[in-house]
C-alpha positions in Angstrom: 76.7 80.7 123.7 80.4 81.5 123.8 82.4 80.9 120.6 84.8 78.0 120.7 88.6 78.4 120.4 88.4 76.9 116.9 85.7 79.5 115.9 87.8 82.4 117.2 90.9 81.2 115.4 88.9 80.6 112.2 87.5 84.2 112.4 91.1 85.5 113.1 92.4 83.9 109.9 89.5 85.2 107.8 89.7 88.7 109.3 93.3 88.9 108.1 92.2 87.6 104.6 89.4 90.2 104.6 92.0 92.9 105.5 89.7 93.9 108.4 91.9 95.6 111.0 89.2 96.4 113.5 88.0 92.7 113.4 91.5 91.5 113.9 91.9 93.7 117.0 88.4 92.8 118.3 89.1 89.1 117.8 92.5 89.4 119.6 90.7 90.9 122.6 88.0 88.3 122.5 90.6 85.5 122.4 92.4 86.9 125.5 89.0 87.1 127.3 88.3 83.5 126.3 91.7 82.4 127.7 93.2 81.4 124.4 96.9 81.3 124.3 97.9 84.4 122.3 100.8 82.6 120.5 98.3 79.9 119.4 96.0 82.7 118.0 98.9 84.2 116.1 100.2 80.9 114.7 96.9 79.3 113.9 94.9 82.4 113.1 97.0 85.3 111.9 99.9 83.4 110.3 97.5 81.0 108.6 95.6 84.1 107.2 98.9 85.5 105.9 99.7 82.1 104.3 96.3 82.1 102.6 97.0 85.6 101.3 100.3 84.4 99.9 98.6 81.5 98.2 96.1 83.9 96.6 98.9 86.1 95.4 100.7 83.1 93.8 97.5 82.2 92.1 97.2 85.7 90.7 94.0 86.4 92.8 95.5 89.0 95.0 97.9 92.0 94.8 101.2 92.4 96.5 99.8 95.5 98.2 97.2 93.3 99.9 100.0 91.2 101.4 101.7 94.3 102.9 98.3 95.5 104.2 97.6 92.1 105.8 101.0 92.2 107.4 100.2 95.6 109.0 96.9 94.3 110.1 98.5 91.3 111.8 100.8 93.8 113.5 97.8 95.5 115.0 96.5 92.3 116.3 99.8 91.4 117.8 99.9 94.8 119.5 96.7 93.9 121.3 98.2 90.5 122.3 101.7 91.9 123.2 101.0 92.6 127.0 99.6 89.1 127.5 102.5 87.5 125.6 105.1 89.5 127.5 103.4 88.8 130.8 103.0 85.0 130.2 105.2 82.3 131.5 105.5 80.8 128.0 109.0 80.7 126.5 108.5 83.3 123.8 110.6 86.1 122.4 109.1 89.1 120.8 111.1 91.0 118.1 109.0 93.9 116.9 105.9 92.1 115.5 107.7 88.8 115.3 106.8 86.2 118.0 109.3 83.3 118.4 108.5 80.3 120.6 111.5 78.9 122.4 
């Protein structure tokens, strides 16, 4: 049975929180194959994972180095998604690893 969009996004968020770069890249490819909007994966998966990492840091349960590592891992996921984002008809603008919806 194929995973749902919600399951893929959930796994993306937790892969960022687990600092698992290979999982983030694999999930990004899986999302593209499943037809998930790459910007939606970034916003609801990767960015939510970064927010959760920030919350853990504020609670004293994570280190600043983990935030930087998570950011680099998100960048790797965005690199996988970049061709689909740039080739889409969505109104998005890509600045390095920053994706901005228009």
